[in-house]
N, C-alpha and C positions, 0 to 999 in steps of 0.2 A: 044666372049661373056665374056671371062675372063677379058679382058681389060676394058669393060664397068663396070663390078662389081668392079674392082680395082679403077676406077675413082669415082664411087659412094662412096666407102669406104673412099677415100681421101677427097672428098667433105664433108662427114659426120664428119670426124675427124677435119678438118679445121674449119668448121662452128661451131662445138661444142666447140672448143677451143676459137674461137672468141666470141661466146655467153657467155661462162663462164668468160672470161676476161672482156667483156663489162658489164656483170652483177656485177662483183666485183667493177669495176670502177664507175658504176652508183650508187650503194648503198653506196660506200665510199664517193663519191662526194655529195650525198644527205645528208649523216651524217655530213660532214664537213660544207656544206651550212647551215644546220639547226643549228649546233653549233655556226656558225658565224653570224647567223641571216640574211643571204643574200638570199632573195627571187629571185633576178635576177639570181643567180647561179643555183637555182633549175629550173628556166625557161630555162636557157641555156642548162643544162643537158638534160632536157626533149625534147628540140627541136633538139639537136645535136646527142645524143646517142641512144635515144629510137627507132627511125626509123631503123637504121642499125641493132640494136639488134633484132627487130621484123623480119626483112628480114633474118638474120642469123638463127633465131629460125625456121622460115618456111622452109628454105632450109634444115636445119638439120633434121627436122621432116619428110620431104619428102624423104630424103636420108635414114633415119632410116627405114621408111616404106618400101622402095624398098629393103633394105638389109634384111628385115624379110622374103622375099621370097627366099627360097633356091632351088637350082637346084635339080631336082629329080635324085637320084643316082640309078643306076641299082642294084637291090637287087637280089642276087642269091637265088634260091629256096633251102630251106634246104633239104638235101638228107637224105632219110631214110636209116637206117642201114639195110643191107641185112642179110638174114639168114645165119648162119654159118654151 
């Protein structure tokens, strides 16, 4: 069970990093395309980067949801102090 949780953690971190990098690239590319007045660059960015970013966001969200469930730990019952 520990290896599955570790794999989900790795998936979460990798997809989060890919999503953040893709988002920076997407927004920077849009800003450059707008400044240059190139509508075809906007279309290219929308067609090439948007779909992988949506997939990474979905995987990241699912992994984050799964990581929100924690394994129940055995909690010891508090012991009452005995009379002296």
